[in-house]
All heavy atoms as an XYZ file, in Angstrom:
874
protein
N      56.453    100.705    107.470
C      57.202    101.862    107.755
C      58.542    101.872    107.030
O      59.270    100.857    107.077
C      57.463    102.017    109.254
C      58.152    103.218    109.757
S      57.936    103.356    111.468
C      58.958    104.809    111.756
N      58.931    102.973    106.349
C      60.139    102.958    105.604
C      61.341    103.047    106.589
O      61.170    103.360    107.739
C      60.128    104.155    104.726
C      59.130    105.064    105.404
C      58.177    104.198    106.170
N      62.477    102.592    106.108
C      63.683    102.706    106.906
C      63.948    104.237    107.053
O      63.404    105.052    106.418
C      64.794    101.990    106.272
O      65.083    102.548    105.024
N      64.928    104.621    107.929
C      65.260    106.021    108.116
C      65.644    106.568    106.784
O      66.461    106.057    106.066
C      66.391    106.073    109.108
C      65.929    105.658    110.485
C      66.869    107.502    109.177
C      66.964    105.566    111.514
N      64.948    107.623    106.426
C      65.261    108.323    105.118
C      66.050    109.555    105.207
O      66.548    110.068    104.152
C      63.961    108.611    104.399
C      63.203    107.347    104.072
C      63.043    109.518    105.162
N      66.297    110.006    106.387
C      67.064    111.317    106.560
C      68.131    111.112    107.609
O      67.760    110.746    108.726
C      66.102    112.447    106.894
C      66.864    113.755    107.094
C      67.131    114.502    105.976
C      67.250    114.248    108.303
C      67.890    115.703    106.047
C      67.979    115.425    108.448
C      68.201    116.165    107.292
O      68.918    117.292    107.421
N      69.324    111.312    107.325
C      70.433    111.179    108.305
C      71.540    112.092    107.909
O      72.093    111.992    106.795
C      70.869    109.732    108.285
C      71.882    109.453    109.414
O      71.767    110.135    110.418
O      72.674    108.538    109.239
N      71.902    112.887    108.789
C      73.008    113.859    108.556
C      72.938    114.640    107.278
O      73.906    114.917    106.629
C      74.375    113.101    108.580
C      74.614    112.469    109.924
O      74.257    113.086    111.002
O      75.259    111.407    110.002
N      71.749    115.075    106.977
C      71.575    115.979    105.811
C      71.352    115.262    104.501
O      71.298    115.891    103.475
N      71.313    113.932    104.469
C      71.186    113.188    103.269
C      69.895    112.346    103.267
O      69.535    111.754    104.248
C      72.348    112.227    103.024
C      73.661    112.993    102.939
C      74.501    113.154    103.993
C      74.041    113.478    101.688
C      75.722    113.864    103.868
C      75.215    114.217    101.585
C      76.053    114.353    102.628
O      77.179    115.093    102.537
N      69.175    112.329    102.153
C      67.971    111.558    102.035
C      68.376    110.281    101.318
O      68.955    110.233    100.344
C      66.938    112.293    101.209
C      65.673    111.454    100.952
C      66.594    113.637    101.879
N      67.964    109.110    101.971
C      68.351    107.805    101.467
C      67.197    107.149    100.764
O      67.363    105.941    100.363
C      68.802    106.962    102.607
O      67.804    106.695    103.527
N      66.020    107.724    100.570
C      64.962    107.172     99.838
C      64.189    108.249     99.138
O      64.303    109.457     99.416
C      64.034    106.469    100.877
N      63.371    107.854     98.139
C      62.599    108.873     97.494
C      61.409    109.215     98.339
O      60.696    108.431     98.910
C      62.101    108.215     96.172
C      61.343    109.197     95.331
C      60.956    108.618     93.924
O      61.788    107.832     93.385
O      59.895    108.987     93.485
N      61.289    110.565     98.525
C      60.256    111.062     99.402
C      58.935    111.104     98.610
O      58.930    111.234     97.355
C      60.605    112.444     99.879
C      61.856    112.520    100.782
C      62.171    113.986    101.118
C      61.594    111.694    102.047
N      57.814    111.132     99.310
C      56.490    111.151     98.607
C      56.304    112.468     97.900
O      56.872    113.544     98.258
C      55.506    110.941     99.711
C      56.240    111.364    100.916
C      57.658    111.113    100.713
N      55.548    112.462     96.862
C      55.231    113.669     96.142
C      53.729    113.985     96.302
O      52.928    113.116     96.695
C      55.487    113.519     94.616
O      54.802    112.431     94.108
C      56.969    113.287     94.416
N      53.305    115.171     96.009
C      51.890    115.598     96.112
C      51.659    116.694     95.162
O      52.603    117.378     94.633
C      51.597    116.048     97.579
C      52.362    117.177     98.055
C      51.936    118.436     97.917
C      53.580    116.922     98.679
C      52.693    119.523     98.351
C      54.364    117.953     99.140
C      53.906    119.293     98.994
N      50.395    116.966     94.878
C      50.030    117.990     93.972
C      49.616    119.191     94.758
O      48.904    119.132     95.693
C      48.916    117.589     93.100
C      49.271    116.472     92.146
C      48.170    116.073     91.164
N      46.800    116.379     91.760
C      45.678    116.004     91.219
N      45.769    115.302     90.099
N      44.601    116.347     91.752
N      50.132    120.396     94.387
C      49.886    121.612     95.079
C      48.506    122.271     94.740
O      48.024    123.062     95.478
C      50.972    122.636     94.849
C      52.299    122.234     95.359
C      53.145    121.533     94.352
O      52.753    121.408     93.211
O      54.232    121.037     94.715
N      47.954    121.865     93.543
C      46.702    122.527     93.087
C      45.676    122.323     94.152
O      45.476    121.245     94.687
C      46.213    121.887     91.817
C      47.198    122.005     90.657
C      48.128    120.793     90.506
O      47.683    119.697     90.812
O      49.266    121.012     90.297
N      45.012    123.448     94.478
C      43.844    123.413     95.412
C      44.228    123.595     96.864
O      43.324    123.804     97.638
N      45.502    123.556     97.239
C      45.878    123.836     98.595
C      45.751    125.330     98.882
O      45.824    126.132     97.991
C      47.275    123.371     98.862
C      47.640    121.906     98.831
C      49.108    121.615     98.992
C      46.814    121.224     99.973
N      45.504    125.666    100.128
C      45.366    127.124    100.525
C      46.570    127.879    100.085
O      47.709    127.393    100.191
C      45.179    127.027    101.989
C      44.721    125.685    102.341
C      45.292    124.769    101.305
N      46.347    129.104     99.720
C      47.434    129.949     99.242
C      47.396    131.295    100.028
O      46.423    131.875    100.253
C      47.258    130.304     97.762
C      48.279    131.206     97.124
C      49.602    130.373     96.907
C      47.842    131.756     95.796
N      48.604    131.695    100.517
C      48.813    132.968    101.136
C      49.594    133.783    100.192
O      50.737    133.374     99.793
C      49.494    132.831    102.529
C      49.785    134.177    103.160
C      48.667    131.948    103.468
N      49.033    134.885     99.720
C      49.757    135.782     98.825
C      48.976    135.752     97.480
O      47.814    135.271     97.394
N      49.597    136.375     96.468
C      48.926    136.515     95.183
C      48.954    135.201     94.397
O      50.055    134.533     94.315
C      49.590    137.600     94.350
C      49.457    138.966     95.054
O      48.426    139.194     95.696
N      50.406    139.789     94.930
N      47.887    134.879     93.735
C      47.831    133.696     92.950
C      48.807    133.714     91.719
O      49.273    132.709     91.256
C      46.366    133.400     92.451
C      46.212    131.974     91.970
O      46.855    131.070     92.457
O      45.356    131.862     91.031
N      49.048    134.958     91.287
C      49.998    135.140     90.106
C      51.377    135.589     90.462
O      52.091    136.145     89.703
C      49.386    136.090     89.118
C      49.109    137.498     89.755
O      49.181    137.595     90.990
O      48.801    138.424     88.980
N      51.789    135.273     91.807
C      53.083    135.617     92.216
C      54.184    134.950     91.396
O      54.035    133.823     90.905
C      53.290    135.305     93.708
N      55.303    135.694     91.258
C      56.407    135.105     90.440
C      56.967    133.800     91.064
O      57.373    132.943     90.347
C      57.474    136.198     90.319
C      58.697    135.854     89.456
C      59.677    136.998     89.462
O      59.357    138.147     89.789
O      60.790    136.708     89.059
N      57.029    133.792     92.372
C      57.577    132.597     93.083
C      56.595    132.035     94.078
O      55.938    132.869     94.734
C      58.881    132.964     93.761
C      59.912    133.658     92.904
N      60.699    132.804     92.020
C      60.322    134.869     92.731
C      61.522    133.633     91.374
N      61.289    134.893     91.815
N      56.421    130.781     94.084
C      55.549    130.141     95.039
C      56.340    129.077     95.808
O      57.010    128.219     95.266
C      54.330    129.438     94.271
C      53.356    128.815     95.214
C      52.224    128.253     94.420
O      51.387    129.010     93.821
O      52.118    127.030     94.341
N      56.174    129.076     97.183
C      56.803    128.129     97.999
C      55.766    127.299     98.652
O      54.751    127.766     99.191
C      57.621    128.829     99.122
C      58.778    129.594     98.471
C      58.140    127.825    100.168
C      59.558    130.498     99.424
N      55.886    125.953     98.627
C      55.022    125.041     99.325
C      55.517    124.906    100.743
O      56.592    124.421    100.973
C      54.872    123.727     98.625
O      54.405    123.929     97.280
C      53.948    122.773     99.393
N      54.725    125.332    101.650
C      55.100    125.308    103.084
C      54.379    124.119    103.805
O      53.146    124.156    103.952
C      54.683    126.665    103.757
C      55.107    126.880    105.152
C      56.649    126.843    105.345
C      54.591    128.172    105.576
N      55.111    123.151    104.143
C      54.605    122.063    104.959
C      54.690    122.354    106.384
O      55.773    122.788    106.815
C      55.354    120.752    104.566
C      55.245    120.415    103.092
S      56.316    119.099    102.605
C      55.474    117.685    103.212
N      53.654    122.162    107.165
C      53.617    122.585    108.565
C      52.752    121.673    109.414
O      51.881    120.962    108.905
C      53.181    124.023    108.686
C      51.701    124.197    108.367
C      50.784    124.141    109.347
C      51.321    124.301    107.105
C      49.406    124.304    109.078
C      49.949    124.464    106.711
C      49.009    124.425    107.688
N      52.978    121.659    110.732
C      52.130    120.913    111.627
C      51.480    121.925    112.538
O      52.149    122.832    113.069
C      52.983    119.998    112.456
C      52.160    119.100    113.340
O      51.404    119.602    114.238
O      52.290    117.806    113.209
N      50.238    121.864    112.777
C      49.538    122.855    113.588
C      50.042    122.900    115.055
O      49.907    123.876    115.682
C      47.996    122.505    113.638
C      47.263    122.803    112.401
C      46.901    121.826    111.490
C      46.980    124.150    112.077
C      46.198    122.138    110.330
C      46.300    124.481    110.887
C      45.932    123.457    110.030
N      50.600    121.842    115.492
C      51.090    121.799    116.867
C      52.612    122.245    117.017
O      53.067    122.300    118.124
C      50.968    120.455    117.521
C      49.461    119.956    117.617
C      49.300    118.689    118.364
O      49.631    118.695    119.521
N      48.977    117.707    117.675
N      53.264    122.449    115.932
C      54.628    122.830    115.920
C      54.823    124.309    116.219
O      54.349    125.183    115.435
C      55.270    122.486    114.616
S      56.957    123.107    114.338
N      55.447    124.651    117.309
C      55.604    126.108    117.574
C      56.465    126.854    116.621
O      56.155    127.997    116.328
C      56.203    126.230    119.049
C      56.121    127.694    119.445
C      57.638    125.743    119.131
C      56.065    128.014    120.874
N      57.404    126.206    116.034
C      58.264    126.838    115.009
C      57.387    127.163    113.791
O      57.474    128.217    113.115
C      59.399    126.072    114.638
C      60.217    125.661    115.859
N      60.924    126.604    116.594
C      60.473    124.493    116.475
C      61.570    125.974    117.591
N      61.298    124.737    117.603
N      56.467    126.191    113.410
C      55.585    126.376    112.233
C      54.668    127.527    112.481
O      54.413    128.374    111.637
C      54.794    125.160    111.955
S      55.783    123.670    111.543
N      54.137    127.668    113.715
C      53.234    128.755    114.034
C      53.921    130.149    113.982
O      53.315    131.065    113.563
C      52.596    128.524    115.424
C      51.622    127.401    115.420
C      50.688    127.354    116.636
N      51.407    127.372    117.856
C      51.593    126.312    118.651
N      51.139    125.137    118.242
N      52.222    126.404    119.834
N      55.143    130.124    114.535
C      55.899    131.408    114.440
C      56.158    131.813    112.965
O      56.089    132.997    112.618
C      57.204    131.265    115.126
C      57.076    131.234    116.636
C      58.370    130.997    117.357
N      58.170    130.977    118.819
C      59.063    130.448    119.630
N      60.203    129.899    119.189
N      58.845    130.412    121.014
N      56.492    130.878    112.141
C      56.738    131.137    110.785
C      55.479    131.650    110.111
O      55.502    132.640    109.290
C      57.249    129.949    110.002
C      57.541    130.044    108.512
C      58.605    131.072    108.255
C      57.853    128.706    107.923
N      54.395    131.064    110.407
C      53.120    131.428    109.836
C      52.716    132.939    110.115
O      52.205    133.598    109.271
C      51.993    130.541    110.294
C      50.648    130.787    109.646
N      50.343    130.355    108.392
C      49.499    131.485    110.042
C      49.138    130.712    108.132
N      48.622    131.381    109.012
N      53.103    133.339    111.292
C      52.813    134.777    111.686
C      53.544    135.794    110.828
O      53.074    136.915    110.664
C      53.146    134.949    113.141
C      52.145    134.313    114.117
C      52.597    134.643    115.531
C      51.644    134.015    116.535
N      52.073    134.294    117.909
N      54.720    135.386    110.330
C      55.466    136.359    109.559
C      55.215    136.336    108.028
O      55.836    137.125    107.345
C      56.999    136.305    109.900
C      57.598    134.967    109.376
C      57.259    136.512    111.339
C      59.070    134.923    109.416
N      54.392    135.352    107.550
C      54.170    135.190    106.174
C      53.710    136.521    105.504
O      54.213    136.911    104.438
C      53.248    134.059    105.848
C      53.794    132.657    106.172
C      52.752    131.633    105.745
C      55.102    132.432    105.479
N      52.716    137.146    106.074
C      52.248    138.442    105.440
C      53.384    139.460    105.292
O      53.470    140.123    104.244
C      51.186    138.976    106.413
C      50.668    137.734    107.042
C      51.902    136.894    107.298
N      54.205    139.637    106.249
C      55.348    140.527    106.163
C      56.334    140.084    105.061
O      56.832    140.977    104.270
C      56.088    140.644    107.494
C      57.206    141.691    107.420
C      57.976    141.752    108.729
O      57.528    141.301    109.764
O      59.063    142.322    108.680
N      56.678    138.860    104.918
C      57.498    138.303    103.963
C      57.003    138.642    102.560
O      57.673    139.107    101.593
C      57.761    136.801    104.080
C      58.525    136.217    102.909
C      58.486    136.536    105.441
N      55.660    138.390    102.412
C      54.962    138.679    101.073
C      55.063    140.089    100.741
O      55.337    140.521     99.619
C      53.559    138.127    101.070
C      53.570    136.618    101.238
C      52.771    138.612     99.922
C      52.233    136.035    101.621
N      54.782    140.961    101.762
C      54.844    142.434    101.557
C      56.256    142.860    101.162
O      56.408    143.667    100.199
C      54.331    143.120    102.737
C      54.285    144.642    102.611
C      53.797    145.333    103.882
O      53.111    144.812    104.638
O      54.293    146.517    104.120
N      57.231    142.399    101.868
C      58.575    142.855    101.567
C      59.100    142.279    100.141
O      60.013    142.907     99.612
C      59.549    142.270    102.612
C      59.430    143.026    103.934
C      60.442    142.532    104.927
N      60.284    143.304    106.160
C      61.347    143.662    106.920
N      62.561    143.353    106.553
N      61.152    144.330    107.968
N      58.496    141.207     99.719
C      58.847    140.732     98.373
C      58.115    141.466     97.272
O      58.316    141.164     96.130
C      58.515    139.245     98.252
O      57.121    139.046     97.990
N      57.292    142.450     97.692
C      56.556    143.228     96.632
C      55.526    142.436     95.973
O      55.113    142.715     94.772
N      54.986    141.396     96.615
C      53.985    140.529     96.068
C      54.522    139.449     95.041
O      53.678    138.811     94.430
N      55.788    139.356     94.971
C      56.383    138.463     94.004
C      56.480    137.059     94.603
O      56.893    136.136     93.904
C      57.737    138.906     93.648
C      57.712    140.157     92.775
C      59.057    140.606     92.296
N      60.176    139.736     92.585
C      61.342    140.156     93.086
N      61.498    141.434     93.415
N      62.244    139.301     93.347
N      56.085    136.857     95.876
C      56.251    135.595     96.506
C      54.907    135.166     97.205
O      54.181    136.023     97.711
C      57.328    135.735     97.684
C      57.696    134.519     98.492
C      58.281    133.447     97.592
C      58.713    134.912     99.552
N      54.580    133.907     97.056
C      53.357    133.412     97.780
C      53.716    132.079     98.399
O      54.685    131.439     98.056
C      52.172    133.329     96.774
O      52.526    132.354     95.823
N      52.800    131.651     99.298
C      53.064    130.385    100.015
C      51.874    129.451     99.869
O      50.695    129.915    100.143
C      53.307    130.686    101.495
C      54.596    131.374    101.824
C      54.565    132.819    101.785
C      55.747    130.700    101.946
C      55.696    133.470    102.047
C      56.908    131.383    102.139
C      56.962    132.769    102.218
N      52.039    128.283     99.409
C      50.986    127.241     99.351
C      51.118    126.472    100.621
O      52.172    126.016    100.974
C      51.322    126.323     98.166
C      50.285    125.416     97.770
C      49.008    125.975     97.215
N      49.207    126.693     95.940
C      48.179    127.188     95.275
N      46.989    127.101     95.712
N      48.411    127.867     94.166
N      50.043    126.416    101.414
C      50.013    125.738    102.736
C      49.626    124.305    102.603
O      48.526    123.992    102.166
C      49.083    126.568    103.638
C      49.405    128.043    103.785
C      48.346    128.691    104.719
C      50.837    128.218    104.275
N      50.478    123.438    103.183
C      50.194    122.000    103.184
C      50.342    121.370    104.581
O      51.451    121.215    105.039
C      51.107    121.251    102.230
S      50.907    119.544    102.154
N      49.268    121.257    105.332
C      49.253    120.621    106.620
C      49.936    119.249    106.556
O      49.500    118.419    105.779
C      47.829    120.550    107.061
C      47.082    121.451    106.174
C      47.840    121.545    104.897
N      50.918    119.064    107.306
C      51.674    117.780    107.375
C      51.987    117.390    108.771
O      52.668    118.111    109.443
C      53.022    117.929    106.585
O      52.738    118.446    105.328
C      53.776    116.666    106.475
N      51.507    116.211    109.166
C      51.686    115.813    110.580
C      53.112    115.442    110.823
O      53.824    114.775    110.042
C      50.771    114.614    110.833
O      51.021    114.132    112.133
N      53.547    115.851    112.028
C      54.904    115.500    112.500
C      54.779    114.337    113.542
O      55.671    114.078    114.327
C      55.572    116.687    113.186
C      56.060    117.792    112.186
C      56.655    118.945    113.022
C      57.073    117.245    111.238
N      53.644    113.646    113.441
C      53.400    112.531    114.389
C      53.766    111.179    113.668
O      53.453    110.951    112.530
C      51.970    112.478    114.817
O      51.674    111.278    115.501
N      54.511    110.358    114.380
C      54.783    109.047    113.833
C      53.659    108.154    113.737
O      53.630    107.113    113.087
C      55.931    108.373    114.702
O      55.442    108.199    116.059
N      52.536    108.593    114.262
C      51.245    107.895    114.209
C      50.769    107.667    112.843
O      50.226    106.623    112.444
C      50.153    108.619    115.063
C      48.840    108.014    115.028
C      47.768    108.890    115.845
O      48.137    110.011    116.093
O      46.713    108.394    116.015
N      50.967    108.720    111.974
C      50.484    108.568    110.587
C      51.551    108.995    109.510
O      51.322    108.854    108.355
C      49.233    109.430    110.388
S      49.560    111.234    110.685
N      52.710    109.444    110.006
C      53.776    109.875    109.078
C      54.896    108.866    109.208
O      55.644    108.977    110.228
C      54.188    111.285    109.405
C      55.184    111.837    108.382
O      55.833    111.096    107.695
N      55.284    113.124    108.344
N      55.097    108.019    108.243
C      56.064    106.977    108.342
C      57.501    107.522    108.238
O      58.491    106.844    108.520
C      55.844    106.027    107.134
C      55.130    106.886    106.197
C      54.294    107.949    107.015
N      57.716    108.761    107.916
C      58.990    109.416    107.790
C      59.464    110.016    109.075
O      60.596    110.579    109.199
C      59.063    110.364    106.652
C      58.867    109.718    105.364
C      57.518    109.666    104.795
C      59.815    109.055    104.696
C      57.346    108.955    103.558
C      59.625    108.313    103.527
C      58.348    108.316    102.991
O      58.161    107.664    101.829
N      58.652    109.959    110.141
C      58.962    110.443    111.506
C      59.402    109.198    112.283
O      58.578    108.312    112.505
C      57.812    111.238    112.097
C      57.370    112.352    111.279
C      58.178    111.662    113.501
C      58.337    113.406    111.042
N      60.600    109.152    112.811
C      61.085    108.057    113.592
C      60.174    107.899    114.842
O      59.869    108.851    115.553
C      62.521    108.339    113.978
C      62.890    109.499    113.115
C      61.676    110.190    112.673
N      59.847    106.688    115.200
C      59.077    106.406    116.411
C      60.011    106.099    117.575
O      60.710    105.069    117.569
C      58.062    105.262    116.273
C      57.232    105.013    117.422
N      56.368    105.867    117.866
C      57.190    103.886    118.185
C      55.738    105.402    118.921
N      56.232    104.162    119.137
N      60.192    107.035    118.519
C      61.098    106.814    119.634
C      60.389    106.612    120.891
O      61.045    106.741    121.957
C      62.133    108.002    119.662
C      61.399    109.312    119.831
O      60.187    109.371    119.964
O      62.118    110.401    119.863
N      59.136    106.402    120.863
C      58.359    106.139    122.111
C      57.680    107.390    122.659
O      56.778    107.339    123.380
N      58.146    108.578    122.185
C      57.580    109.875    122.608
C      57.029    110.570    121.415
O      57.780    110.878    120.528
C      58.573    110.743    123.428
C      59.090    110.029    124.628
C      57.900    112.082    123.724
C      60.270    110.776    125.291
N      55.759    110.799    121.383
C      55.137    111.403    120.232
C      54.643    112.819    120.740
O      53.560    112.925    121.272
C      54.011    110.617    119.605
C      53.500    111.144    118.264
O      53.886    112.288    117.946
O      52.790    110.419    117.621
N      55.351    113.891    120.480
C      55.013    115.190    120.973
C      53.963    115.741    120.105
O      53.429    116.839    120.381
C      56.252    116.108    120.922
C      57.298    115.696    121.928
C      58.466    116.602    121.846
N      58.860    116.720    120.418
C      59.702    117.656    119.981
N      60.280    118.464    120.821
N      59.998    117.735    118.744
N      53.608    115.104    118.944
C      52.607    115.702    118.090
C      51.374    114.813    118.009
O      50.708    114.812    116.927
C      53.213    115.917    116.677
C      54.362    116.893    116.711
C      55.674    116.531    116.860
C      54.094    118.258    116.728
C      56.691    117.423    116.889
C      55.140    119.195    116.800
C      56.400    118.739    116.858
N      51.014    114.074    119.050
C      49.837    113.238    119.093
C      48.600    114.158    118.734
O      48.520    115.193    119.319
C      49.613    112.624    120.461
O      50.804    111.804    120.738
C      48.405    111.787    120.494
N      47.844    113.660    117.897
C      46.596    114.440    117.489
C      46.790    115.246    116.259
O      45.843    115.724    115.641
N      47.988    115.415    115.769
C      48.208    116.234    114.610
C      47.763    115.539    113.317
O      47.456    116.253    112.359
C      49.654    116.780    114.489
O      50.493    115.744    114.223
N      47.694    114.291    113.338
C      47.241    113.530    112.146
C      45.800    113.936    111.738
O      45.478    114.336    110.669
C      47.304    112.042    112.341
S      48.953    111.390    112.700
N      44.909    113.874    112.839
C      43.497    114.223    112.586
C      43.337    115.728    112.281
O      42.570    116.129    111.530
C      42.600    113.761    113.810
C      41.165    113.883    113.460
C      42.920    114.513    115.062
C      40.666    112.915    112.360
N      44.215    116.545    112.945
C      44.142    117.969    112.691
C      44.452    118.340    111.201
O      43.694    119.094    110.598
C      45.139    118.781    113.574
C      44.654    119.048    114.973
S      45.804    120.234    115.684
C      45.868    119.501    117.315
N      45.467    117.659    110.686
C      45.785    117.933    109.249
C      44.677    117.449    108.362
O      44.328    118.079    107.380
C      47.106    117.178    108.967
N      44.124    116.221    108.581
C      43.046    115.716    107.842
C      41.793    116.623    107.898
O      41.172    116.901    106.822
C      42.670    114.319    108.301
C      43.696    113.258    107.877
C      43.226    111.877    108.302
N      44.304    110.926    108.145
C      44.849    110.273    109.188
N      44.376    110.420    110.447
N      45.811    109.490    109.027
N      41.469    117.061    109.080
C      40.310    117.929    109.196
C      40.463    119.265    108.534
O      39.584    119.788    107.884
C      39.965    118.097    110.690
C      39.375    116.883    111.475
C      39.259    117.215    112.872
C      38.021    116.503    110.870
N      41.658    119.824    108.647
C      41.907    121.108    108.029
C      41.794    121.013    106.531
O      41.145    121.879    105.881
C      43.330    121.616    108.460
N      42.296    119.976    105.978
C      42.235    119.814    104.463
C      40.834    119.486    104.050
O      40.278    120.029    103.063
C      43.235    118.759    103.979
C      44.640    119.202    103.986
C      45.537    118.038    103.648
C      44.857    120.313    103.022
N      40.070    118.707    104.856
C      38.680    118.417    104.533
C      37.908    119.661    104.519
O      37.043    119.924    103.633
C      38.140    117.358    105.575
N      38.015    120.487    105.518
C      37.276    121.779    105.597
C      37.648    122.609    104.385
O      36.740    123.226    103.747
C      37.560    122.500    106.904
C      37.023    123.961    106.864
C      36.927    121.774    108.069
N      38.903    122.752    104.140
C      39.374    123.569    102.937
C      38.699    123.098    101.695
O      38.241    123.882    100.890
C      40.907    123.638    102.872
C      41.346    124.382    101.662
C      41.767    123.847    100.473
C      41.261    125.839    101.474
N      41.991    124.800     99.546
C      41.752    126.044    100.132
C      40.879    126.868    102.270
C      41.822    127.323     99.654
C      40.964    128.091    101.716
C      41.430    128.380    100.417
N      38.822    121.773    101.398
C      38.332    121.263    100.114
C      36.822    121.293    100.032
O      36.256    121.432     99.020
C      38.898    119.871     99.857
C      40.324    119.869     99.454
C      41.253    119.225    100.187
C      40.761    120.603     98.302
C      42.638    119.178     99.843
C      42.094    120.569     97.922
C      43.020    119.892     98.703
N      36.131    121.309    101.180
C      34.697    121.397    101.204
C      34.194    122.787    100.823
O      33.196    122.969    100.141
C      34.098    121.032    102.556
N      34.944    123.840    101.258
C      34.533    125.235    101.003
C      35.804    126.123    100.827
O      36.009    126.999    101.654
C      33.711    125.722    102.143
C      32.425    124.853    102.372
C      31.578    125.475    103.391
N      30.885    126.638    102.725
C      29.610    126.634    102.485
N      28.847    125.630    102.737
N      29.022    127.731    102.011
N      36.559    125.967     99.771
C      37.807    126.700     99.613
C      37.613    128.212     99.445
O      38.558    128.940     99.712
C      38.469    126.041     98.393
C      37.325    125.439     97.660
C      36.296    124.977     98.723
N      36.498    128.617     98.974
C      36.348    130.003     98.653
C      35.798    130.812     99.815
O      35.846    132.064     99.778
C      35.335    130.220     97.455
N      35.309    130.186    100.826
C      34.765    130.880    102.009
C      35.926    131.537    102.854
O      36.962    130.896    103.127
C      34.077    129.966    102.909
C      32.648    129.623    102.376
O      32.310    130.121    101.307
O      31.992    128.788    103.009
N      35.776    132.766    103.162
C      36.845    133.471    104.041
C      36.746    132.858    105.439
O      35.753    132.526    105.934
C      36.441    134.900    104.024
C      34.964    134.933    103.703
C      34.716    133.710    102.839
N      37.892    132.873    106.064
C      37.970    132.430    107.488
C      37.630    133.510    108.413
O      37.837    134.634    108.232
C      39.346    131.886    107.826
S      39.733    130.492    106.798
């Protein structure tokens, strides 16, 4: 487990990188701006944000799209989340893995 990497707005270590290609996209594939949105299925703030994405895209005139990247907020599998004895996101590791497995198995199928 890495040492604390975020403290008072400063990052003290290099964060992991990932490739956005193939992740689910909300909005136009040819949008002028694309934001990668990391979220946890169990996070209430993430769910609230997800609900307004269509409106944000519409208000941008289609110039904005969101690449969705499930990311667990559980210290069980995310070494960048401090383990303080209480894990409010237990189970989100498997949810993120399953969501990506389903997407990569059949990315073109509508939900």
